[in-house]
DSSP file (Angstrom, degrees, kcal/mol; ACC not computed):
  #  RESIDUE AA STRUCTURE BP1 BP2  ACC     N-H-->O    O-->H-N    N-H-->O    O-->H-N    TCO  KAPPA ALPHA  PHI   PSI    X-CA   Y-CA   Z-CA
    1    1 A M    >         0   0    0      0, 0.0     3,-0.6     0, 0.0     2,-0.2   0.000 360.0 360.0 360.0 145.5    0.0    0.0    0.0
    2    2 A K  T 3   +     0   0    0      1,-0.2     0, 0.0     0, 0.0     0, 0.0  -0.482 360.0  10.6 -83.1 153.4    1.2    3.5   -0.7
    3    3 A N  T 3  S+     0   0    0      1,-0.2     2,-0.4    -2,-0.2    -1,-0.2   0.740  79.8 159.7  56.6  30.8    1.8    6.2    1.8
    4    4 A Q    <   -     0   0    0     -3,-0.6    -1,-0.2     3,-0.0     3,-0.0  -0.686  22.6-160.5 -84.0 137.0    1.6    4.0    4.8
    5    5 A K        -     0   0    0     -2,-0.4     2,-0.0     1,-0.0    47,-0.0  -0.842  29.5 -95.6-110.2 152.1    3.3    5.2    8.0
    6    6 A P        -     0   0    0      0, 0.0     2,-0.4     0, 0.0    -1,-0.0  -0.347  36.2-140.6 -63.7 148.3    4.3    3.1   10.9
    7    7 A V        -     0   0    0     46,-0.1     2,-0.3    -3,-0.0    46,-0.2  -0.935  15.1-159.0-112.7 134.5    1.8    2.9   13.7
    8    8 A E  E     -a   53   0A   0     44,-0.8    46,-3.7    -2,-0.4     2,-0.5  -0.855  10.7-140.5-115.0 148.8    2.9    2.9   17.4
    9    9 A I  E     -a   54   0A   0     -2,-0.3     2,-1.7    44,-0.2    46,-0.1  -0.935  16.5-137.3-107.8 129.8    1.2    1.7   20.5
   10   10 A Q  S    S+     0   0    0     44,-1.6     2,-0.3    -2,-0.5    46,-0.2  -0.528  72.6  71.2 -89.5  71.5    1.7    3.9   23.6
   11   11 A H        -     0   0    0     -2,-1.7     2,-0.3    44,-0.1     3,-0.2  -0.883  62.3-142.5-174.1 149.3    2.2    1.3   26.3
   12   12 A G        +     0   0    0     -2,-0.3    -2,-0.0     1,-0.2     0, 0.0  -0.748  69.4  25.8-117.5 166.0    4.9   -1.1   27.2
   13   13 A N  S    S+     0   0    0     -2,-0.3     2,-0.4     1,-0.2    -1,-0.2   0.738  77.9 137.0  59.2  31.3    5.2   -4.7   28.6
   14   14 A C        -     0   0    0     -3,-0.2     2,-1.2    17,-0.1    -1,-0.2  -0.846  59.2-123.1-105.1 146.8    1.8   -5.9   27.3
   15   15 A D    >   -     0   0    0     -2,-0.4     3,-1.3     1,-0.2    15,-0.3  -0.743  27.7-176.7 -86.9  96.7    1.3   -9.3   25.7
   16   16 A Y  T 3   +     0   0    0     -2,-1.2     3,-0.5     1,-0.3    -1,-0.2   0.390  68.4  84.7 -80.9   5.7   -0.1   -8.3   22.4
   17   17 A N  T 3  S+     0   0    0      1,-0.2     2,-0.7    13,-0.1    -1,-0.3   0.743  86.5  58.5 -71.4 -22.6   -0.5  -12.0   21.4
   18   18 A C  S <  S+     0   0    0     -3,-1.3    12,-2.5    12,-0.3     2,-0.3  -0.463  94.7 102.0-100.9  57.8   -3.8  -11.8   23.2
   19   19 A S  E     +B   29   0A   0     -2,-0.7     2,-0.3    -3,-0.5    10,-0.2  -0.896  37.3 162.9-140.4 162.2   -5.2   -9.0   21.1
   20   20 A N  E     -B   28   0A   0      8,-2.1     8,-2.9    -2,-0.3     2,-0.4  -0.967  37.1 -95.3-166.9 173.1   -7.5   -8.2   18.2
   21   21 A F  E     -B   27   0A   0     -2,-0.3    54,-0.3     6,-0.2     6,-0.2  -0.793  32.0-135.4-100.1 144.0   -9.3   -5.3   16.5
   22   22 A L    >   -     0   0    0      4,-3.1     3,-1.9    -2,-0.4    52,-0.0  -0.475  30.9-102.4 -89.1 167.0  -12.9   -4.4   17.2
   23   23 A K  T 3  S+     0   0    0      1,-0.3    -1,-0.1    -2,-0.2    -2,-0.0   0.802 122.0  56.4 -61.1 -30.0  -15.5   -3.6   14.6
   24   24 A N  T 3  S-     0   0    0      1,-0.0    -1,-0.3     2,-0.0    -3,-0.0   0.431 123.4-103.1 -83.3   2.4  -15.2    0.1   15.2
   25   25 A G  S <  S+     0   0    0     -3,-1.9    -2,-0.1     1,-0.3    22,-0.1   0.288  77.0 136.4  96.4  -9.6  -11.4   -0.1   14.5
   26   26 A D        -     0   0    0     20,-0.1    -4,-3.1    -5,-0.1     2,-0.5  -0.299  52.2-127.1 -67.5 158.0  -10.3    0.1   18.2
   27   27 A F  E     -BC  21  45A   0     18,-2.3    18,-3.1    -6,-0.2     2,-0.4  -0.928  24.6-166.8-109.8 128.0   -7.5   -2.3   19.3
   28   28 A V  E     -BC  20  44A   0     -8,-2.9    -8,-2.1    -2,-0.5     2,-0.4  -0.928   6.1-178.1-119.4 141.0   -8.2   -4.5   22.4
   29   29 A T  E     -BC  19  43A   0     14,-2.3    14,-2.7    -2,-0.4     2,-0.5  -0.997  18.6-148.9-138.3 143.7   -5.7   -6.5   24.4
   30   30 A F  E     + C   0  42A   0    -12,-2.5     2,-0.3    -2,-0.4   -12,-0.3  -0.945  33.0 170.7-106.7 126.1   -6.0   -8.8   27.4
   31   31 A T  E     - C   0  41A   0     10,-2.8    10,-2.7    -2,-0.5     2,-0.5  -0.980  37.3-152.7-142.1 151.4   -2.9   -8.8   29.6
   32   32 A I        +     0   0    0     -2,-0.3     2,-0.4     8,-0.2     6,-0.1  -0.958  35.3 157.5-118.5 107.6   -1.5   -9.9   32.9
   33   33 A N    >>  -     0   0    0     -2,-0.5     4,-2.6     6,-0.4     3,-1.7  -0.933  33.0-159.5-139.6 108.7    1.2   -7.4   33.8
   34   34 A S  T 34 S+     0   0    0     -2,-0.4    -1,-0.1     1,-0.3     4,-0.0   0.674  92.4  65.4 -66.2 -16.4    2.2   -6.9   37.5
   35   35 A N  T 34 S+     0   0    0    -22,-0.2    -1,-0.3     1,-0.1     3,-0.1   0.758 115.0  30.0 -73.0 -23.3    3.6   -3.4   36.7
   36   36 A I  T <4 S-     0   0    0     -3,-1.7     2,-0.3     1,-0.4    -2,-0.2   0.844 134.6 -17.5 -98.9 -47.2    0.0   -2.3   35.9
   37   37 A S     <  -     0   0    0     -4,-2.6    -1,-0.4     2,-0.1    -4,-0.3  -0.989  46.1-126.6-159.2 153.6   -2.2   -4.5   38.1
   38   38 A E  S    S+     0   0    0     -2,-0.3    -4,-0.1    -3,-0.1    -1,-0.1   0.638  98.8  60.6 -79.1 -13.3   -2.1   -7.7   40.2
   39   39 A F  S    S-     0   0    0     -6,-0.1    -6,-0.4     1,-0.1    26,-0.2  -0.750 100.7 -90.8-108.9 157.5   -5.2   -8.8   38.3
   40   40 A P        -     0   0    0      0, 0.0    22,-2.6     0, 0.0     2,-0.3  -0.338  47.9-163.8 -62.2 149.2   -5.7   -9.4   34.5
   41   41 A I  E     -CD  31  61A   0    -10,-2.7   -10,-2.8    20,-0.2     2,-0.5  -0.952  20.5-137.9-136.4 156.0   -6.9   -6.4   32.6
   42   42 A I  E     -CD  30  60A   0     18,-2.7    18,-2.7    -2,-0.3     2,-0.4  -0.965  22.4-166.5-109.2 128.7   -8.4   -5.5   29.2
   43   43 A I  E     -CD  29  59A   0    -14,-2.7   -14,-2.3    -2,-0.5     2,-0.5  -0.967   2.7-161.5-118.5 132.8   -7.0   -2.4   27.6
   44   44 A I  E     -CD  28  58A   0     14,-2.9    13,-2.8    -2,-0.4    14,-1.6  -0.952   7.8-168.3-115.2 132.3   -8.7   -0.7   24.6
   45   45 A Y  E     -CD  27  56A   0    -18,-3.1   -18,-2.3    -2,-0.5     2,-0.3  -0.874   7.3-153.5-117.1 149.0   -6.8    1.7   22.3
   46   46 A S  E     - D   0  55A   0      9,-2.4     9,-3.3    -2,-0.3     2,-0.5  -0.923  25.4-113.2-117.9 149.5   -8.0    4.1   19.6
   47   47 A L  E     - D   0  54A   0     -2,-0.3     2,-0.7     7,-0.2     7,-0.2  -0.703  21.1-140.0 -85.2 125.8   -6.0    5.3   16.7
   48   48 A S  E  >> - D   0  53A   0      5,-3.5     4,-1.9    -2,-0.5     5,-0.8  -0.770  10.9-158.0 -83.6 114.8   -5.2    9.0   16.7
   49   49 A N  T  45S+     0   0    0     -2,-0.7    -1,-0.2     1,-0.2    -2,-0.0   0.848  85.9  52.5 -65.5 -35.8   -5.6   10.1   13.1
   50   50 A N  T  45S+     0   0    0      1,-0.2    -1,-0.2    -3,-0.1    -2,-0.0   0.833 125.0  23.3 -75.1 -29.8   -3.4   13.2   13.3
   51   51 A K  T  45S-     0   0    0     -3,-0.2    -2,-0.2     2,-0.2    -1,-0.2   0.487  96.1-128.6-111.6  -5.7   -0.3   11.4   14.7
   52   52 A N  T  <5 +     0   0    0     -4,-1.9   -44,-0.8     1,-0.2     2,-0.3   0.890  64.8 131.5  58.3  41.2   -1.0    7.8   13.6
   53   53 A E  E   < -aD   8  48A   0     -5,-0.8    -5,-3.5   -46,-0.2     2,-0.6  -0.931  62.6-118.6-123.6 147.9   -0.5    6.5   17.1
   54   54 A W  E     -aD   9  47A   0    -46,-3.7   -44,-1.6    -2,-0.3     2,-0.4  -0.763  34.3-160.9 -83.2 124.0   -2.6    4.2   19.2
   55   55 A K  E     - D   0  46A   0     -9,-3.3    -9,-2.4    -2,-0.6     2,-0.1  -0.878  25.7-103.7-110.1 139.2   -3.7    6.0   22.3
   56   56 A Y  E     + D   0  45A   0     -2,-0.4   -11,-0.2   -46,-0.2     3,-0.1  -0.373  41.7 171.8 -56.5 127.9   -5.0    4.4   25.5
   57   57 A K  E     -     0   0A   0    -13,-2.8     2,-0.3     1,-0.4   -12,-0.2   0.801  56.4 -23.4-107.2 -51.7   -8.7    4.7   25.7
   58   58 A I  E     - D   0  44A   0    -14,-1.6   -14,-2.9     2,-0.0    -1,-0.4  -0.988  49.2-149.9-161.4 155.0   -9.9    2.7   28.6
   59   59 A A  E     - D   0  43A   0     -2,-0.3     2,-0.4   -16,-0.2   -16,-0.2  -0.989   4.4-159.9-133.2 144.4   -8.9   -0.3   30.8
   60   60 A Y  E     - D   0  42A   0    -18,-2.7   -18,-2.7    -2,-0.4     2,-0.4  -0.992  10.5-153.8-124.8 128.0  -11.0   -2.8   32.7
   61   61 A E  E     - D   0  41A   0     -2,-0.4   -20,-0.2   -20,-0.2     2,-0.1  -0.856   8.7-139.5-106.0 133.9   -9.6   -4.8   35.6
   62   62 A F        -     0   0    0    -22,-2.6   -23,-0.1    -2,-0.4     5,-0.0  -0.442   9.6-137.2 -82.0 162.8  -10.9   -8.2   36.6
   63   63 A N  S    S+     0   0    0     -2,-0.1     2,-0.3   -24,-0.1    -1,-0.1   0.152  82.3  63.0-108.6  18.7  -11.3   -9.2   40.3
   64   64 A M        -     0   0    0    -24,-0.1    -2,-0.1     1,-0.1     3,-0.1  -0.983  63.9-151.3-138.6 152.2   -9.8  -12.7   40.0
   65   65 A K  S    S+     0   0    0     -2,-0.3     2,-1.8     1,-0.2    -1,-0.1   0.806  78.1  76.0 -93.3 -31.7   -6.3  -13.8   39.0
   66   66 A D        +     0   0    0      2,-0.0     2,-0.4   -26,-0.0    16,-0.4  -0.521  61.2 138.2 -90.0  75.1   -6.8  -17.2   37.5
   67   67 A I        -     0   0    0     -2,-1.8     2,-0.6    14,-0.1    14,-0.2  -0.971  38.3-156.0-119.8 131.0   -8.2  -16.3   34.0
   68   68 A K  E     -E   80   0B   0     12,-2.9    12,-2.7    -2,-0.4     2,-0.1  -0.933  20.6-133.1-107.2 118.2   -7.1  -18.0   30.8
   69   69 A F  E     +E   79   0B   0     -2,-0.6    10,-0.2    10,-0.2     8,-0.0  -0.438  25.1 178.3 -70.7 139.6   -7.7  -15.8   27.8
   70   70 A G  E     -     0   0B   0      8,-2.4     2,-0.3     1,-0.3     9,-0.2   0.818  44.6 -80.0-106.4 -56.7   -9.3  -17.5   24.8
   71   71 A G  E     -E   78   0B   0      7,-1.6     7,-2.6   -53,-0.1     2,-0.4  -0.965  28.6 -98.8 169.7 175.9   -9.7  -15.0   22.0
   72   72 A V  E     +E   77   0B   0     -2,-0.3     2,-0.4     5,-0.2     5,-0.2  -0.993  38.8 163.0-125.9 124.4  -11.7  -12.0   20.5
   73   73 A T  E >   -E   76   0B   0      3,-2.7     3,-1.5    -2,-0.4   -51,-0.1  -0.989  67.7  -8.5-142.5 131.2  -14.2  -12.6   17.8
   74   74 A N  T 3  S-     0   0    0     -2,-0.4   -52,-0.1     1,-0.3     3,-0.1   0.886 128.7 -53.0  50.9  47.2  -17.0  -10.2   16.6
   75   75 A D  T 3  S+     0   0    0    -54,-0.3    15,-2.8     1,-0.2    16,-0.5   0.685 116.4 114.5  62.8  21.5  -16.4   -7.8   19.5
   76   76 A K  E <   -EF  73  89B   0     -3,-1.5    -3,-2.7    13,-0.2     2,-0.5  -0.986  51.1-157.5-123.6 131.9  -16.7  -10.6   22.0
   77   77 A M  E     -EF  72  88B   0     11,-2.9    11,-3.3    -2,-0.4     2,-0.4  -0.903   9.1-163.1-107.2 130.7  -13.9  -11.8   24.2
   78   78 A W  E     +EF  71  87B   0     -7,-2.6    -8,-2.4    -2,-0.5    -7,-1.6  -0.918  16.1 159.0-117.3 146.6  -14.0  -15.3   25.7
   79   79 A M  E     -EF  69  86B   0      7,-2.1     7,-3.3    -2,-0.4     2,-0.4  -0.949  32.2-119.3-152.7 165.1  -11.9  -16.6   28.6
   80   80 A M  E     +EF  68  85B   0    -12,-2.7   -12,-2.9    -2,-0.3     2,-0.3  -0.941  35.2 153.4-117.4 137.2  -12.0  -19.4   31.1
   81   81 A A  E >   + F   0  84B   0      3,-2.2     3,-1.5    -2,-0.4   -14,-0.1  -0.938  66.6   2.4-158.5 138.8  -12.1  -19.0   34.9
   82   82 A N  T 3  S-     0   0    0    -16,-0.4     3,-0.1    -2,-0.3   -15,-0.1   0.867 127.3 -58.7  52.8  43.2  -13.4  -21.3   37.7
   83   83 A N  T 3  S+     0   0    0      1,-0.2    17,-1.2    16,-0.1     2,-0.3   0.747 116.7 110.0  58.8  26.9  -14.5  -24.0   35.2
   84   84 A L  E <   -FG  81  99B   0     -3,-1.5    -3,-2.2    15,-0.2     2,-0.6  -0.961  68.5-129.4-127.0 147.1  -16.7  -21.6   33.4
   85   85 A I  E     -FG  80  98B   0     13,-3.1    13,-2.4    -2,-0.3     2,-0.5  -0.872  26.2-156.5 -92.2 125.1  -16.5  -20.0   30.0
   86   86 A H  E     -FG  79  97B   0     -7,-3.3    -7,-2.1    -2,-0.6     2,-0.6  -0.897   5.9-164.6-105.3 128.6  -16.9  -16.3   30.3
   87   87 A L  E     -FG  78  96B   0      9,-3.0     9,-1.8    -2,-0.5     2,-0.6  -0.962   4.9-167.0-115.7 117.2  -18.1  -14.3   27.3
   88   88 A L  E     -FG  77  95B   0    -11,-3.3   -11,-2.9    -2,-0.6     2,-0.8  -0.916  14.7-144.6-109.2 119.0  -17.6  -10.6   27.5
   89   89 A D  E  >> -FG  76  94B   0      5,-2.4     4,-3.0    -2,-0.6     5,-0.6  -0.737  10.4-160.4 -79.7 112.5  -19.4   -8.4   24.9
   90   90 A L  T  45S+     0   0    0    -15,-2.8    -1,-0.1    -2,-0.8   -14,-0.1   0.567  86.4  56.2 -76.9  -8.3  -16.9   -5.6   24.3
   91   91 A S  T  45S+     0   0    0    -16,-0.5    -1,-0.2     3,-0.1   -15,-0.1   0.761 127.5  16.1 -90.3 -27.2  -19.5   -3.2   22.9
   92   92 A T  T  45S-     0   0    0     -3,-0.5    -2,-0.2     2,-0.1     3,-0.1   0.539  93.9-131.8-116.7 -13.5  -21.8   -3.4   25.9
   93   93 A F  T  <5 +     0   0    0     -4,-3.0     2,-0.4     1,-0.2    -3,-0.2   0.884  55.1 145.8  55.7  45.0  -19.5   -4.9   28.6
   94   94 A Q  E   < -G   89   0B   0     -5,-0.6    -5,-2.4     2,-0.0     2,-0.3  -0.916  39.4-138.8-109.2 139.4  -22.0   -7.5   29.6
   95   95 A F  E     -G   88   0B   0     -2,-0.4     2,-0.4    -7,-0.2    -7,-0.2  -0.689  14.5-170.6 -96.9 147.0  -20.9  -10.9   30.8
   96   96 A Q  E     -G   87   0B   0     -9,-1.8    -9,-3.0    -2,-0.3     2,-0.4  -0.984  11.4-153.7-127.0 143.3  -22.4  -14.3   30.0
   97   97 A K  E     -G   86   0B   0     -2,-0.4     2,-0.4   -11,-0.2   -11,-0.2  -0.958   8.7-171.4-120.3 138.3  -21.2  -17.4   31.8
   98   98 A F  E     -G   85   0B   0    -13,-2.4   -13,-3.1    -2,-0.4     2,-0.2  -0.990  21.6-125.3-128.8 136.1  -21.4  -21.0   30.4
   99   99 A S  E     -G   84   0B   0     -2,-0.4   -15,-0.2   -15,-0.2   -16,-0.1  -0.480   4.6-145.5 -76.5 147.8  -20.7  -24.2   32.3
  100  100 A L  S    S+     0   0    0    -17,-1.2     2,-0.4    -2,-0.2    -1,-0.1   0.560  81.0  75.8 -84.5 -10.1  -18.1  -26.6   30.9
  101  101 A Y        -     0   0    0    -18,-0.2     2,-0.4     2,-0.0    -2,-0.1  -0.818  63.7-159.0-109.8 143.3  -20.2  -29.5   32.2
  102  102 A V        -     0   0    0     -2,-0.4     2,-0.5     2,-0.0    -2,-0.0  -0.974   9.5-146.6-120.0 131.6  -23.4  -30.9   30.8
  103  103 A S        -     0   0    0     -2,-0.4     2,-0.5     2,-0.0    -2,-0.0  -0.832  10.0-167.3 -97.7 133.1  -25.9  -33.0   32.9
  104  104 A I        -     0   0    0     -2,-0.5     2,-0.5     2,-0.0    -2,-0.0  -0.975   5.8-173.0-119.8 118.5  -27.8  -35.7   31.2
  105  105 A I              0   0    0     -2,-0.5    -2,-0.0     1,-0.1     0, 0.0  -0.944 360.0 360.0-115.3 128.4  -30.7  -37.2   33.2
  106  106 A F              0   0    0     -2,-0.5    -1,-0.1     0, 0.0    -2,-0.0   0.376 360.0 360.0-107.1 360.0  -32.6  -40.2   32.0
């Protein structure tokens, strides 16, 4: 592509392997970084058009430590904690929880 400039993210020590883009173009990352918080956090960045830099927009901190990140698809982030699958809608920030176990009664 022509006239592309490098894009920078204004934050250090985040694991950007657990990241994706939202439908509105924002960049979201799930990170566990003891320099920021003792709990896992979600950080959302927006692109600054005039400087072509990603700027910190908002952060959400969880209240439990044992969370395994799954992925981000269609503005929904899924993760596992306490034997439950947690689905977080990143456009409304509402949680859904699903059990990993199924009961079959005959």
